[in-house]
N, C-alpha and C positions, 0 to 999 in steps of 0.2 A: 787776838788779844796778846798782851805782852808776855803772858805765861805760856803761850802756844795754843790756847783754846781757840778753836775755829767755830764761829757762829755763822750759820747759813739761813737764808730766808728763801723759800721756793717762790719764784716770781709769779706763779699761777695759782697755787693753792694757799700761799702765804704761810705754809708750815714752817715752824722754826726748829732748827736742828743744831745741836752742838756736837763737836768732836773734842774730847777732853784728853790732855796729855796723860800718858800712863795707861789709858784704855785704847788708844788709837792703834796700837800694834799688837793687840792680843790675837792669838790664833783664831781662825774662823770657828773653832769649837764644834766641828762636825764629828759626831760619834760614828765611826765606821765599824760595824760588827765584823767578826772574823768571816771572811768570804768562805762560802761553802761550795763544794763542787756541784755543778749542774747535773741533774739526772737527765741524761740525754733522752730517755724514754718519755720524759714529761714535757719535752719541748712543744710549745704551742698550747700548753694546758696550764700555764702558771697563774693566769688571772682571767677574768671574764672578758677581757679585751683581746685575748690571744686568738690566734688563727683557728685552733681546733675547738674553740668554745663559742663559735659564732652564733649558735642558736640560743645562747644565754643573754643575748642583747636584742633589743627591739628591731623590727623590720628596718632594713637599710634604706636611706633616702638617696644616696649616691655613693659612688666609689671612683677612685682614680686608679687607672691601670697603666702600667708601663707598656709603651708601644715603640719598639725600636729605639730611636734616639730621643723620644719625647714620651708624653703620656696623654691619655684620653679620659675625660670625665663621663661616666655613664650615670644617668639619672633614672629614678623610678625603677630600680632594679627589682626583679622578681625573686622569689624564694629559690628558684632553680639556679640562680647565679651565685648564691652564697658560697658554694663549694669551689668556685673558680678562683684563680689567682687575683690578688689585689695588692696595692701598695698603701693606700689610705682609704678609709671608709668614713662616711658621714651617717651617723645614726642619731635617733632621738635619745635624750637622757631619760633613763627609766624613772628617775626621781627629779622632776623639773623644779627649778626655783620658781618660775612663773609658769603655771600649768595652762593647758589648752582651755580648761574650764574657767580659768581666770578671765580670759579673753571672751569666752562664750557668755558668761554670766554678767560681766561688767559692761561689755560693749556690744553684745549680740553677734560677735564674730562667728562665722561658720567656716567649715572646710571649703577650700577652693574647689572648683570643678575638677581640676587635675588631681588634687589630693583625694577627693572622693572617688574618682574613677580608679585611682591606684589602690585605695583601700578595698574597693569592691573586687578588683581583679586579684588582689593578694588573698582575700578571704575565699574567693571562688576556687582557688587551688587548695586541695585537701592538705597538702604539706604546709602551705602558707597559713591556713586556718589553725592547724595544730600548733604551729610556731607561735602565732598570736595568742592563742588560749593559754599556752604554757607560760608565756611572759606575763600575761594579765594575771594569772594565778599568783605568780611571784610578787607582782606589784601589789595586788589587793591584800595578800596575806601579810605584807609588811605593815599595813595600816589598819587592818580589820581582824576581828576574831576569825580564826580558820573555820569555825562552824558556820558563821554567817556567810563566809565566802562559798562554802559548800552548798548553801541553800539558794545561791543566786542562779538564775537561768543564764544560758549562754548569751541571750539577747541583752540581758542586764549588764553582763560583763563587757560585751562588745561596745557598749556606750563609752567605755573607758578607752577603747582602741583608737578613738579619734585623736587622742594625744600622740599616738605613734605616727600618724600620717599628717597631722597638722601642728606638730610640735614647734614651739618657739624657743626651745632650749635643746641645742644639738651638740654632738661631740664629733670631732675629727680625730680618728684613731689611726696611729701608725702601725704598720704590720709587725715590726720586730719588738720583742720584749727585751731580749739581750742582743748585743752586737753579734754579727756573724762570727762563728768560731769561738764564742765565749767559753771559757773553762770554768768560771765560778760566777756566783750570783751577784757579785759587785760590778760586773761588766754590763750594766744596763745600757740600752739603746736610748739616747736622748737626742734633743734637737741638734746638738753639736757633733754627734757621731754620724748623722746623715751625711751624704755627699752634698755639695752645693746644689746639684741638680735635684736631688731628692727633696731637699728643703724647699726649693722653689715650688715643687709639686704640692708639698704640704701647705705652703702659703696660698697657692693657687686655688686649691679645693676649699680652704678656709674663706678666702675672699669671695669665691663663687657662692658659698653657702650664706655668707653675710648678705650679699645682694639679694639672694632668694628670700631670706627671712623678711627683709623690708618689702619685697614685691608681693609676698603672699599674705600679708596682714597690714592693712592700711592704718591700723591703730598704733602701730609700732613707731615710737619716736626715737629709739636708740637701740642699737644692738651692741652689747658689750662682748668683746672677744678677750679671752684670757687663757693662760696655761699655768696650771699648778704642777710643779715638778718635785716629786718626792713628798712623803707624808708630812714632814714638818712645814711644808708650804701649802698643805691642804689637799693633797692628792689622795683619792680613794685607792688608787692602784699605782704602783711604780711602773707604769706603762705609758709611753708618750702619747698624749692626747691634748687637744685644745677644746675649749668650750665656747659656745656662742649663746647668749641669753638676750631675748627680746624683752624690752621694758616699755612702759607707756609714758615715760617722762625722760627728760634729759638727765644724764648723770649729774651728781653734785659738782664734779669738776667741770662738766660741760656748761652748767649754769654759770659758774664763776668765770670761765674762760670766754664765753660769749660776750659778757660785759667788758672784760678787759680788752678783747680784740676789737670791740666796737669803739672803745676809747682810743686805742692805739693799734691800727691794723697791721703794723709791722712788729708787734711785740715779740713774736716768736723768733724773728731774727735778732732783734736787739737784746732781749733779755735771756735768750737761751743759747743759740748756736754762735752768734757773734761774741757774746759775753764769754762763752767757753773758749773761743779762739784767742781772745785777749788774755786769758788766764791759763793758756797752755793745757786745756782740758779736752782738746779734740783727739779722739782715739784713732779714728779711721774714717776713710772717705772713698767713695767712688763717684761716678758721673751722676748718679741719681739719688744718693743718700749720704748722710753723714752721721757718725756715732760720736757721742761725747760722754765724759764722766759727769753724771748728773749731780746737782746740788740742791739742798733743801728737801731731801727725802729721808723718811724714817729708816730706810735700809740702804746699804750701798746700791746704787742704781746706775745701770748703763742705759743711755737714751739713744735711740736710732730715729732720725728724722728724715722724712721724704723731702727731696728738693723739688718735687713735681709741682707744676702750677695747678694740678688737680687735687682736690681735697679728699675725696672718697677713694678707698683702695681699689674698688672695681672700675674707677675711671682711669686708673693708671694704665699706661701702655705695657705690653709684655716686658719691655726692656726696663721700664721704671719699676715694675713689680720685682723683676729679678734683682735689680740694684738694692732694693729694700731687703729682699730675702737674703742676699749674700752677706749684708752687714749684720742682720739679726742672727744668721747662722754663725758668723765669725764670733760674735759676742758670746753665744752659747758655747761654742767650742773652746774659747779662751776661759770661760767660767768652769767648764768641766761638769761631769755628770754627778759628782759627789756633793755639789753645793745645792741645797734646796732653793728653788727660785719661783717667782711669779712673773710671768710675762703678761703685760697689759697693753692692749691697743687703745689709743685715744684718737678719736676721729671727730669731725664736725658733726654735731647733731643734725639729723636729716632736715629739720625745719628751721635751722639757723640762717640768718640773713647776712652773716659775716663769713669770711674765709678763714679756715683753721687748718693747718697742715696735719697730715697723718704722722703720728709718732708712736713708737713702741718702747715701752719701759721693761727692762729686765732687772728685777729686784732680788738681791741676795738675802735670803731669809736666815741670817746668821746671828741674830740676836733676838731676845725676847723682851717685849715691852713690859714695863713694870709700873710700880706706884708713882715713881717720880714723873714719868711721862703722863700718866693718867691725871695726876694732880696739877701739873704745870702746863700741860700741852706743849712742852718743850721736849724734843725727842733727842736721845743720845744715840748717835750713829758712830759706831766704833771705827769706821774706816772713812777718812775724809776723801774728797774728790781726787786730790793729788796722789794719795796713797793708792786709791782705786786705779788711777791711771798707771801707776808704777807696777802694779800687779798684773794688769791686763796687757799692756803694750809689749813686754818681752814675750809673752805667750803668743800674741798675734804674729809677731815676727817669726817665731819658731814654727807655728802652724802653717804660715804661708810658705816658708822654706821647704816644709815637708809635703806641700801640695794638698793639705787637708782643708784649706779654705780657698775661696776664689782668689786667683792670682792677680786680678786687676784692682785689688784694694790697696790704696795708699794708707800708710800707717804713721801716726804721730807726726814727726817733723817733715814727712813727705807730703802732708796734706796742704792744700792751698790756703785754707782758712779765709776764703774770699768773703768779703762783707756781703750781706744780703743774698746768701746762696740759696735760701728757701724761696721758691718762686710762687708760692701760694697767694701772695699779696698781689692783687690786680695791678697795683701801681708799679710793680717791678716786672710785669710781663711784657 
């Protein structure tokens, strides 16, 4: 607009966003408390996700362990493995958004044979049974009168244990709470403080878990993957973790996008990545992915798009997965650990008949929605896409020079901005 107001429409959700002069360059507004020295004796005990409190979380489904120059995923780990070294763990969420009983009662879903065998083996071990009973007591006491819990028999409690072994809501937990050598409690270990290789392992275990959730429950139509970083973004603990939630319908965005993709199969090139290139909003690129400053979002948003012809993350080659991981990692590193963020994965619904590319959104939760937005459904985003670009690009250049992000990333003007770079569309393959 003539006065400098920028109005944006998201091409997929049709969300309307304004950036208003005078509000566009406000500080991010993050309150950083005075850092406190870390009690070295308490390392590994800071939250329930930490390494020395492992028995406070439900039985582990899988873990990723560093092996020389790479890593290995171990599935169906027993209680005896809990004390061994690990880099990332997959565990059920103790308080599921969509519970095992939801699937059981609404669809007649049962534990898979593998999950049932694992539960039997875990409970046959006295240490495993003790672990399960302790976690069950914690869960039951959160929703029931403690006296009623005390009256329950072990068999009645163990009916609830199915959710630990057949969960449709899992967590992927990173080992570190603070960065190595941290002196104060502001030095949290986030996605961007991992090495590029560690971040690829983090993504690898998440993708493996996503595929498994689809395979283990035929009633699942969508698995939502997300990461809440810091409490203002919805995190229960300031400890790095992703969440995967199985649901029995397409997401709202998924429903909208399937129709748009059916009408224009090339919409993700034309209305997203190509459009960003024409408006100088491409942030970074490698052979397999491209990152842009997003437009039409309620919060400042970094978008990372896969160039692969494959739609689902688990269909990507190791090189394609690493390409996506490197750009996601770079965007987190440029954001920093002090900014609350939501990382959202958007993928083709499993039952959709159209091709939709995998994209990851990193949203900076630096503003609070209020009455204006609620009343008008027009959202005020204090950072416009070009300002977001100008904040992120110098940081990316600095991080690459320091060797803290992958060195094969092209940044800003180095990017090719090639038309139709996303190869998900069969017509382009």
